[in-house]
C-alpha positions in Angstrom: 2.2 6.4 4.4 0.3 4.4 7.0 0.2 0.6 6.9 -2.7 -1.0 8.8 -1.1 -4.4 9.0 -0.9 -7.8 7.6 -3.4 -10.6 7.8 -2.1 -14.0 7.3 -4.9 -16.3 6.2 -4.5 -20.0 6.7 -6.9 -22.3 4.8 -6.3 -25.5 6.7 -5.3 -28.8 5.1 -6.3 -28.7 1.5 -6.2 -31.1 -1.3 -5.0 -29.1 -4.3 -4.4 -30.7 -7.7 -1.8 -28.2 -9.0 1.4 -27.3 -7.2 2.6 -24.9 -9.8 -0.5 -22.8 -10.2 0.7 -19.3 -11.0 -0.5 -16.5 -8.8 0.0 -12.8 -8.6 -0.6 -9.9 -6.3 -4.3 -9.1 -6.5 -4.5 -5.2 -6.2 -7.6 -3.3 -5.1 -7.6 0.4 -4.8 -10.2 2.9 -3.4 -10.1 6.6 -3.2 -11.5 8.8 -0.4 -11.4 12.5 -0.8 -11.6 15.5 1.5 -12.8 18.8 0.2 -11.0 22.0 -0.4 -12.4 25.1 -2.0 -9.6 27.7 -2.5 -10.2 30.9 -4.4 -6.5 31.7 -5.0 -3.1 30.1 -5.1 -2.3 30.8 -1.5 -5.6 29.4 -0.3 -4.7 26.0 -1.7 -2.1 25.6 1.0 -4.3 26.9 3.8 -7.3 24.8 2.7 -5.1 21.7 2.6 -3.9 22.5 6.2 -7.4 23.3 7.5 -9.2 20.3 5.9 -6.8 17.4 5.7 -7.9 14.6 8.1 -4.4 13.0 7.9 -2.3 13.3 11.0 0.4 10.9 12.0 2.8 11.4 14.9 1.5 15.0 15.4 2.4 15.8 11.7 -0.2 16.9 9.2 -0.1 15.3 5.7 -2.1 16.1 2.5 -2.3 12.6 1.2 -2.0 9.1 2.4 -2.4 5.5 1.3 -3.3 2.9 3.8 -2.3 -0.7 2.8 -3.6 -4.0 3.8 -1.5 -6.9 2.6 -3.1 -10.3 3.0 -1.2 -13.5 2.1 -3.5 -16.5 1.8 -2.2 -20.1 1.6 -3.1 -23.6 2.5 -1.1 -26.6 3.7 -1.2 -30.0 2.0 0.0 -33.1 3.7 1.2 -35.8 1.3 2.9 -38.8 2.8 5.1 -37.7 5.6 5.6 -34.1 4.2 3.6 -30.9 4.5 3.7 -28.3 1.7 2.4 -24.8 1.2 -0.2 -24.7 -1.6 -2.7 -22.3 -3.0 -0.8 -19.1 -2.4 -2.6 -15.8 -3.2 -1.5 -12.4 -2.2 -4.1 -9.6 -1.8 -3.2 -6.0 -1.5 -5.8 -3.4 -0.8 -4.9 0.4 -0.9 -7.1 3.2 0.3 -6.0 6.6 -0.9 -7.0 9.7 1.0 -6.5 12.8 -1.2 -7.7 16.4 -1.6 -10.5 17.2 -4.0 -11.1 20.7 -5.2 -14.8 21.1 -5.0 -15.2 24.6 -6.4 -13.9 23.8 -9.9 -17.0 25.5 -11.5 -16.0 28.9 -10.2 -12.3 28.5 -9.9 -9.9 30.1 -12.5 -8.1 28.0 -15.0 -4.7 28.8 -13.5 -5.9 27.9 -10.0 -7.2 24.5 -11.3 -4.0 23.9 -13.2 -1.9 24.6 -10.1 -4.0 22.3 -8.0 -4.1 19.6 -10.7 -0.3 19.6 -11.0 0.0 19.3 -7.2 -2.6 16.5 -7.1 -0.8 14.6 -9.9 2.5 14.9 -8.1 1.0 13.8 -4.7 -0.7 10.8 -6.4 2.6 9.8 -8.1 4.2 9.9 -4.6 1.5 7.7 -3.2 1.8 5.3 -6.1 5.5 5.0 -5.1 4.3 3.5 -1.8 2.0 1.2 -3.8 5.0 0.0 -5.8 6.9 -0.9 -2.6 3.9 -2.9 -1.3 3.5 -4.7 -4.7 7.1 -5.6 -4.4 6.5 -6.8 -0.8 3.6 -9.0 -2.0 5.7 -10.5 -4.8 8.6 -11.2 -2.5 6.3 -12.8 0.1 4.8 -14.9 -2.7 8.2 -16.0 -3.9 9.3 -16.8 -0.3 6.3 -18.9 0.4 6.6 -20.8 -2.9 10.3 -21.5 -2.2 9.7 -22.9 1.3 10.7 -26.6 1.5 8.2 -29.1 2.7 8.3 -30.0 6.5 7.3 -33.0 8.5 4.8 -31.0 10.6 2.2 -28.7 9.1 2.1 -26.6 12.3 5.9 -26.0 12.1 5.6 -25.1 8.4 2.8 -22.7 9.1 4.8 -21.1 12.0 7.9 -20.7 9.8 5.8 -19.1 7.0 4.1 -16.7 9.3 7.6 -15.6 10.6 8.9 -15.2 7.1 5.9 -13.0 6.2 6.2 -11.0 9.4 9.9 -10.4 8.8 9.3 -9.3 5.2 6.5 -6.9 6.2 8.8 -5.2 8.7 11.4 -4.9 6.1 9.0 -3.2 3.6 7.5 -1.0 6.3 11.1 0.3 6.7 11.4 0.7 3.0 8.3 2.9 2.9 9.7 5.1 5.7 12.9 5.4 3.8 11.1 6.3 0.7 9.4 9.2 2.5 12.7 10.3 4.0 14.4 10.3 0.6 11.6 12.1 -1.1 10.8 14.5 1.7 7.3 13.0 1.7 7.1 13.8 -2.0 8.7 17.3 -2.1 11.5 16.1 -4.3 8.9 14.6 -6.6 7.1 17.9 -7.1 4.6 17.7 -4.2 4.3 21.4 -3.6 2.1 24.3 -4.7 3.6 26.5 -7.3 2.0 29.2 -9.5 2.9 30.9 -12.7 
C-alpha cells in the first residue's frame, strides 16, 4: 500500500448557517490495470513479475492502492470565538491491478485460477481502503469535537496537527495490516491450481 499524502484544505473564514450539518467520508475509486497474458498456471506468476509496475523499497508487488485523504473545513468567527465548520473528508483511491488480456484464448481453469487470485488481491486492497475510511471518519470526529478557540490561526494550527498525527497513526496501521497478512498471503493472495 502506498499513501501519497494528505491535503488539508482551509476555506478561510466562512459564514455557515448550520453547525451540525452531517458529513461523511466522500469516497472516489479508480482502477488502473497492467496487462498479463499467461498461457498456463505457472506463467501467471512469471507474467505478474515481468509486467507489474509496482515497486516499493526494492520489492515488487502485484497490486497497490494509492490513497489521497483530503480533509476540508472552514473557520467561523462568532463573537470572540473561532469554530471549525463545514467539515468534509474526501478519500480518493487509485487501484493498480493486473488484468488478464488473453481471456478469449485462455482455458477456463486458467481464467478461474487468475480470477480467484484477483478477487483475493482486491479483497486485500479493500482492507487498506477500510483503514483509510476509518481514518477519515476519525479525523472528521476529531475536527467536530475540537473546542472553539480565541484565535482562528491557533485553531487552524491545532486542527492541522491533529490531522497530521492521525494520518501518521493510520499509515502505521496500514503497514501493520500488510505485516499481519503477509501482503495478502494469509487472505488467499497466491496462485493455486486444481
